[in-house]
C-alpha positions in Angstrom: -8.1 12.2 22.1 -8.9 11.2 26.4 -12.2 9.4 25.3 -10.5 7.9 22.3 -9.4 4.8 24.9 -13.3 3.6 25.6 -14.4 2.0 22.2 -12.0 -0.3 22.1 -12.6 -1.8 25.7 -16.3 -1.5 24.2 -17.5 -5.5 23.4 -21.1 -5.1 23.0 -23.0 -7.5 20.1 -24.1 -4.3 18.4 -20.3 -3.4 18.2 -17.5 -1.6 19.9 -17.6 2.0 18.4 -22.2 1.9 17.0 -23.4 2.4 20.7 -20.9 5.1 21.3 -21.9 6.7 17.6 -25.8 6.0 18.8 -25.5 7.1 22.4 -23.4 10.5 22.2 -25.6 12.0 19.4 -29.0 11.4 21.0 -27.7 13.1 24.1 -26.0 15.9 22.1 -28.9 16.9 19.8 -30.4 17.1 23.5 -27.9 19.8 24.5 -27.3 21.8 21.6 -31.2 21.9 21.4 -31.3 23.8 24.6 -28.8 25.5 24.0 -30.5 27.4 21.6 -33.6 27.4 24.5 -32.4 28.9 27.1 -34.5 30.2 29.8 -35.4 33.2 30.7 -32.9 34.1 33.4 -30.9 37.2 34.5 -26.9 37.9 32.2 -25.3 35.8 35.6 -27.5 32.8 35.9 -27.8 32.9 31.6 -23.9 32.7 31.9 -23.9 29.8 34.4 -26.6 28.1 32.0 -24.8 28.5 28.6 -21.6 27.5 30.5 -23.5 23.7 31.7 -24.8 23.2 28.4 -21.5 24.5 26.5 -19.4 21.8 28.1 -21.9 19.1 28.1 -22.4 19.7 24.6 -18.4 19.2 24.0 -18.7 16.0 26.2 -21.4 14.5 23.7 -19.9 15.9 21.4 -16.7 14.3 22.2 -18.6 10.9 22.7 -20.1 10.3 19.0 -17.1 11.9 17.2 -14.4 9.9 18.5 -15.8 6.3 17.8 -17.1 8.2 14.5 -13.8 8.8 13.2 -12.5 5.5 15.2 -14.1 3.5 13.3 -13.0 3.3 10.3 -9.9 1.4 10.4 -12.9 -1.3 11.7 -15.0 -1.4 8.5 -12.4 -2.2 5.6 -9.0 -3.5 5.7 -7.1 -1.8 3.2 -4.7 1.1 4.0 -6.0 2.8 1.1 -9.5 2.7 1.5 -9.4 4.2 4.7 -7.7 7.2 4.0 -10.5 7.4 1.4 -13.0 7.3 3.8 -10.8 9.3 6.1 -11.0 12.5 2.8 -14.8 11.2 2.1 -15.6 11.9 5.4 -13.3 15.5 5.6 -14.9 16.5 2.6 -18.8 15.9 3.5 -17.9 17.5 6.8 -16.6 20.2 4.9 -19.3 20.8 2.8 -22.1 20.4 5.7 -20.4 23.5 7.8 -20.8 25.5 4.4 -24.2 24.9 4.8 -25.1 25.9 7.6 -22.9 28.8 6.9 -25.6 29.5 4.2 -29.0 29.0 5.2 -29.2 29.8 9.4 -29.7 33.4 9.1 -31.9 33.0 5.8 -33.8 30.5 8.4 -33.7 32.3 11.8 -35.8 35.3 9.6 -38.2 32.8 8.0 -38.3 31.5 11.1 -38.6 33.7 13.8 -39.9 36.8 12.3 -38.5 39.9 14.5 -36.9 37.5 17.0 -33.7 36.2 16.5 -34.2 33.3 19.8 -37.1 31.9 18.3 -35.0 31.7 14.8 -32.3 30.3 16.4 -33.9 27.8 19.0 -36.3 26.5 15.5 -32.7 25.8 13.3 -31.4 24.6 16.5 -34.4 22.1 16.4 -34.3 21.1 13.0 -30.6 20.0 13.1 -30.8 18.1 15.9 -33.8 16.3 14.2 -30.9 15.8 11.1 -28.7 15.4 13.4 -29.9 11.9 15.1 -32.1 10.4 12.0 -28.8 10.6 9.6 -26.5 9.5 12.2 -29.7 6.6 13.3 -28.9 5.7 9.9 -25.4 5.4 10.1 -25.7 2.9 12.9 -28.2 0.4 10.8 -25.6 0.8 8.1 -22.3 0.4 9.2 -21.2 -3.1 9.9 -17.4 -4.0 11.9 -16.0 -6.1 10.5 -11.9 -6.3 11.7 -12.7 -6.4 15.8 -9.8 -8.4 16.2 -7.3 -5.3 14.8 -9.0 -3.1 17.4 -6.1 -2.8 20.1 -6.6 -1.1 23.4 -4.3 1.4 24.2 -4.0 3.5 27.6 -4.3 7.2 27.5 -0.6 7.7 27.7 0.3 5.2 25.3 -1.4 6.6 22.8 0.1 10.3 23.8 3.8 8.6 23.4 2.4 7.7 20.1 0.9 10.4 19.3 3.9 13.9 20.6 6.5 10.6 19.0 4.5 11.3 15.2 5.9 14.8 14.9 4.5 15.1 11.1 1.1 14.2 12.7 1.4 16.7 14.6 2.4 19.9 12.1 -0.7 18.4 10.3 -2.6 18.9 13.8 -0.9 22.4 13.5 -1.9 23.3 9.9 -5.1 22.5 10.6 -5.9 24.2 13.5 -4.6 27.7 12.2 -6.4 26.5 9.0 -9.8 26.6 10.4 -8.7 29.1 13.2 -8.6 31.4 10.4 -12.1 30.1 8.6 -13.9 30.0 11.7 -12.0 33.9 13.0 -13.4 35.5 9.2 -16.9 34.1 9.9 -16.8 34.8 13.2 -16.1 38.9 12.3 -17.7 39.2 9.3 -21.7 38.2 11.6 -20.8 41.6 13.0 -19.8 43.8 9.6 -22.3 42.6 8.4 -24.7 43.7 10.9 -22.3 47.5 12.6 -20.6 48.3 9.5 -22.5 48.4 6.6 -25.9 48.0 9.0 -28.6 49.0 7.2 -32.4 47.1 7.5 -31.9 44.3 5.4 -28.3 43.5 6.6 -29.2 39.9 7.3 -30.4 39.3 3.5 -26.8 41.1 3.0 -25.2 39.1 5.2 -27.5 35.5 4.0 -26.6 36.4 0.9 -22.4 37.1 1.1 -22.2 33.6 3.6 -24.8 31.7 0.4 -22.0 32.7 -1.6 -18.6 31.5 0.2 -20.2 28.3 1.2 -21.3 27.2 -2.5 -16.9 28.6 -3.0 -15.4 26.3 -0.6 -18.3 23.6 -1.7 -16.8 24.3 -5.1 -13.5 23.8 -3.7 -13.8 21.0 -2.5 -15.7 18.9 -4.9 -14.5 20.7 -7.8 -11.7 22.6 -7.5 -9.3 20.2 -5.9 -10.1 17.4 -8.3 -9.3 19.4 -11.4 -6.0 20.9 -10.3 -4.8 17.5 -9.3 -4.4 16.4 -12.8 -2.6 19.1 -14.4 -0.3 19.4 -10.0 0.8 18.0 -7.9 -0.3 17.9 -4.0 2.2 19.4 -3.0 1.5 23.0 -6.0 -1.9 22.6 -5.3 -1.1 23.1 -1.4 0.7 26.3 -1.9 -1.5 27.8 -4.6 -4.0 27.4 -1.7 -2.2 29.3 0.2 -1.2 32.0 -1.9 -4.5 32.3 -3.2 -5.9 32.6 0.1 -3.9 35.0 1.8 -4.1 37.4 -1.3 -7.7 37.3 -1.0 -7.6 38.3 2.9 -5.0 41.1 1.4 -7.9 42.5 -1.3 -10.5 42.3 1.3 -8.0 44.4 3.6 -7.5 46.9 0.8 -11.1 47.5 -0.4 -12.2 47.6 4.0 -8.8 50.3 4.1 -10.1 52.1 1.0 -13.9 52.3 1.5 -14.8 49.4 -1.6 -16.2 47.2 1.3 -19.8 48.0 0.9 -20.2 46.9 -2.3 -21.0 43.1 -2.2 -20.4 42.5 -5.3 -16.8 43.3 -4.9 -16.5 41.8 -1.4 -17.6 38.4 -2.8 -14.1 38.9 -4.8 -11.9 37.8 -2.1 -15.1 36.1 -0.6 -15.0 33.6 -2.8 -10.8 33.3 -3.8 -10.6 32.5 0.2 -13.3 30.1 1.2 -12.8 27.8 -2.1 -9.2 27.7 -0.7 -10.0 26.8 2.5 -11.9 24.4 1.2 -9.5 22.8 -1.4 -6.5 23.4 2.4 -9.8 20.9 4.1 -9.0 19.0 2.1 -5.1 18.6 1.9 -5.2 18.9 4.9 -6.9 15.4 5.5 -4.4 13.8 3.5 -1.7 14.6 5.5 -3.6 13.6 8.7 -4.4 10.4 7.2 -0.9 9.7 5.4 1.0 10.7 9.4 -0.1 7.1 9.6 2.8 5.3 8.5 4.5 7.8 9.8 4.0 7.6 13.3 3.9 3.2 12.4 7.7 3.5 11.8 8.3 5.7 14.1 6.5 4.5 16.9 6.0 0.8 16.0 2.1 1.0 15.9 -0.1 1.9 13.4 -2.6 4.5 15.3 -5.3 4.8 13.0 -8.1 5.6 16.0 -5.0 8.2 18.0 -5.0 9.8 14.9 -8.5 9.9 13.8 -9.6 11.0 17.0 -7.8 14.1 16.7 -10.2 15.2 14.2 -12.1 16.4 17.5 -9.4 17.2 19.4 -8.3 19.9 16.1 -12.1 20.9 15.4 -12.7 22.2 19.3 -8.7 24.2 19.6 -9.0 25.8 16.1 -12.9 27.0 17.4 -12.0 27.2 20.4 -9.0 29.4 18.9 -11.6 31.4 17.6 -13.8 32.4 19.7 -10.9 32.7 22.2 -9.2 35.7 19.6 -13.0 36.7 18.6 -14.1 37.7 21.6 -11.0 39.6 22.9 -10.4 41.3 19.6 -14.1 43.0 19.8 -13.1 44.1 23.5 -9.9 45.2 22.1 -11.8 48.0 19.8 -14.8 48.8 22.2 -17.8 47.4 19.6 -20.9 47.6 21.5 -23.3 45.0 20.7 -27.2 46.0 21.4 -29.1 45.3 23.8 -32.2 44.5 23.0 -33.4 41.5 20.5 -35.3 44.5 18.5 -34.2 47.4 17.4 -32.2 49.8 15.2 -28.8 48.4 15.2 -26.8 49.9 17.3 -24.3 52.9 15.7 -20.5 52.0 16.8 -17.6 54.9 16.4 -15.3 55.1 13.2 -12.4 53.9 15.6 -14.6 50.5 15.8 -15.8 50.7 12.4 -11.7 50.6 11.6 -10.5 47.9 14.2 -13.6 46.0 13.2 -12.4 45.9 9.7 -8.8 45.1 10.6 -9.1 41.9 13.1 -11.6 40.6 10.3 -8.7 40.4 7.2 -5.3 41.0 9.4 -5.9 38.6 12.2 -6.7 35.5 9.7 -3.5 36.4 7.5 -1.2 36.7 10.5 -2.9 32.5 11.4 -2.3 32.0 8.3 1.4 33.2 7.9 2.0 31.2 11.0 1.4 28.3 9.3 3.5 29.2 6.4 6.3 29.6 9.6 4.8 26.0 10.9 5.7 24.4 7.0 9.1 26.3 7.1 9.7 25.1 10.1 9.7 21.9 9.3 10.9 21.4 6.1 14.4 22.9 8.0 14.5 19.7 10.3 13.7 17.3 7.5 17.0 19.1 6.4 19.3 19.7 9.2 18.3 16.1 10.4 19.5 15.4 6.8 23.8 13.9 7.2 25.7 11.8 5.2 26.7 8.2 6.5 30.2 7.8 6.9 32.7 5.5 6.0 31.7 2.3 7.8 33.4 -2.0 8.1 30.3 -3.9 6.8 29.5 -7.9 7.8 30.3 -10.8 5.2 27.8 -13.5 4.9 30.5 -16.1 4.2 29.5 -19.4 1.9 32.7 -20.0 0.0 36.1 -21.0 0.4 37.5 -20.7 -3.1 40.6 -18.3 -3.9 40.6 -15.5 -6.9 43.2 -17.7 -9.2 45.8 -15.3 -11.3 45.1 -15.6 -15.5 41.5 -16.2 -15.2 38.6 -14.2 -16.5 35.4 -12.8 -14.0 32.2 -12.3 -15.7 30.6 -9.0 -13.4 27.4 -8.2 -14.0 25.8 -4.6 -12.4 21.7 -4.3 -11.4 19.9 -1.8 -10.6 16.8 -3.3 -9.5 14.9 -0.3 -8.8 14.0 -1.4 -5.5 11.1 -4.2 -7.3 9.7 -1.2 -7.7 10.0 -0.4 -12.1 7.6 -2.1 -14.8 7.1 -1.1 -17.7 4.5 0.9 -16.7 5.7 2.1 -13.7 7.3 5.5 -13.6 8.7 6.9 -10.0 8.2 11.0 -8.7 11.6 11.4 -9.5 12.0 10.1 -12.5 9.5 12.9 -13.9 7.1 9.8 -12.6 4.0 10.1 -10.6 3.9 7.1 -8.3 6.1 7.1 -5.0 5.3 3.6 -4.1 6.0 0.4 -5.8 2.4 -1.1 -7.2 1.5 -3.4 -4.7 3.2 -5.6 -2.1 2.1 -8.7 -4.1 3.9 -7.1 -6.9 6.8 -6.3 -5.7 7.4 -9.3 -4.2 6.8 -11.1 -7.7 9.2 -9.1 -9.1 11.7 -9.4 -6.5 11.2 -13.1 -7.0 11.6 -12.7 -11.0 14.5 -10.7 -10.1 16.0 -13.8 -8.1 15.3 -16.1 -10.8 17.3 -14.2 -13.2 20.1 -13.7 -10.7 20.0 -17.5 -10.2 21.1 -18.2 -13.6 25.1 -18.6 -14.1 25.5 -14.8 -15.6 28.1 -14.1 -13.5 31.3 -14.6 -10.8 30.1 -11.2 -9.4 27.2 -9.2 -9.2 26.9 -5.9 -7.9 23.0 -5.5 -7.5 22.0 -1.8 -6.4 18.1 0.0 -4.7 18.3 -3.3 -2.4 15.9 -2.2 0.0 15.1 -3.5 3.1 12.9 -1.2 5.7 11.1 1.2 3.5 7.4 2.7 3.2 8.1 3.1 -0.4 8.8 -0.9 -0.9 5.9 -2.1 2.0 9.4 -2.5 4.4 10.0 -6.3 2.0 13.5 -6.6 3.3 14.3 -7.3 -0.5 18.2 -8.3 0.6 16.6 -11.5 2.4 14.4 -12.2 -0.4 16.8 -12.0 -3.2 19.3 -13.8 -0.3 17.6 -16.6 -0.3 17.4 -17.6 -4.0 21.9 -17.3 -4.2 22.3 -18.7 -0.9 25.7 -20.5 -2.7 27.8 -16.6 -2.9 29.6 -14.7 -0.1 27.4 -12.1 -0.1 27.2 -8.3 1.7 24.4 -5.0 1.8 26.1 -1.6 2.1 22.8 0.7 3.0 23.8 4.1 1.3 20.2 5.8 1.7 18.9 6.5 5.3 15.8 9.1 4.7 13.3 10.2 7.8 10.0 10.0 6.4 9.9 11.8 3.1 5.9 14.3 2.8 6.6 14.0 -0.8 3.9 13.3 -2.7 2.0 14.8 -0.4 -1.3 13.1 -2.3 1.0 9.1 -1.1 4.0 10.3 0.9 7.2 8.5 -0.4 7.7 7.5 3.3 11.5 6.6 5.1 13.6 4.3 3.2 16.2 2.3 3.6 18.1 1.5 1.0 20.9 0.0 -0.1 23.8 -2.0 -2.4 24.0 -5.5 -2.0 27.0 -7.5 -4.0 27.8 -11.2 -4.1 30.6 -12.9 -5.1 31.5 -16.5 -6.8 34.9 -16.2 -4.8 35.5 -16.5 -0.5 35.6 -11.9 0.3 38.1 -11.9 2.9 36.9 -8.8 4.1 34.9 -5.6 3.2 34.1 -1.5 3.9 32.3 0.9 2.1 33.9 3.8 1.5 31.8 7.2 1.6 33.2 9.4 -1.9 
């Protein structure tokens, strides 16, 4: 995210983001083609060439990718629309990744014939051309409607906000681990098909498996996730996807150890499970990352959409880097010897190397997903450890009345739980068996509080005991409900006692409840000398 500070400082006539998207796309497309169109060089020179090209690819990709995601807050004002745009974008990115996995080797064989190098060069050229054209259409079609909302932050401020947003860091860590597991599988699987299954038709077999896996990933994102969300919460879908992915890898491991892995039909069964679950996890973690923006605003006072969304680039590169590093180390450890010539028979590997390859392909991704489980459990433990009860406290009384209580007189008391102004006939709170975690909208919330104030302003009672009055809660859009009620009942002595102060609750996952500061409001038509909250 080091370059997340560039777009807000750019103010050309075409907007803050589109110039970076367009220029970064053109440069990245050229570098992408150059990566796969390497000249004939000796080994040392070729290593230098690829190192330089790969670094340039990363730089130019960052030039395009960070402005692309940062543009979301500049094209819509509604937080929900921003979250939906982010989810759709990441889902489509996942679909694009799946399509590459499905068709790359097929196109390499069709376009390059016996030369894999020529095939990859043609595929890179086609992808680069499509990339440039589609991003050009994006730049022409999109209009930046809210440039005034973008505030320039220094790199230090950006990372300060980032590291103080513990939920964003947890989500980012989860995305890195989930994608690392998938990338590890994708990296090792091609070696498995080439050197373990082998045979002259290994490319066709690999292409078929990749096609099935890519289709399963798309199915998970666009079909299975929406279907499961109709019956289960996002939390349950997340847990289910994680458990099923681990089961898929476990089944694949059993097949590999029992000799059943040479059956493509059997391999496709756990493959479909793993890729479909990854598709659903991709959608869910994208939602979680968007939701962490609210939490960051609560903790830091800044709403850092650009910083959080620019983390997408860091996440993808970090996951890819981790997977490439582990793949390289793993292949060295098992002693795999690749083909030195572009054509000719596939190199024969030892039995120990093939066993190591099978274990790397299954156990390593399982360990990465196990690390994800530990990360989630660790965060839950942090939330629970952070829990504490509010102790006794003296309360400040807003005195407006000079009327002592009289003996022998009847007084009336009204107790009213206003449900933080959200409860309407069609509202169901998730803790009461419903599905909602916030009030329907800030407008409806303030209308409800106004109607409650109008009701209370009528001469119903001498004492009002009002419960669930929020002062600074995510669920009630940080509206100070106590101040609103006090404004319509100024002639009473009043006090507000906090009885609920929770950290940011990341549940329900689709629309987290957030942090809550809520309490009890007491209004009295008689003089209140003192007030004290007593914890029971």
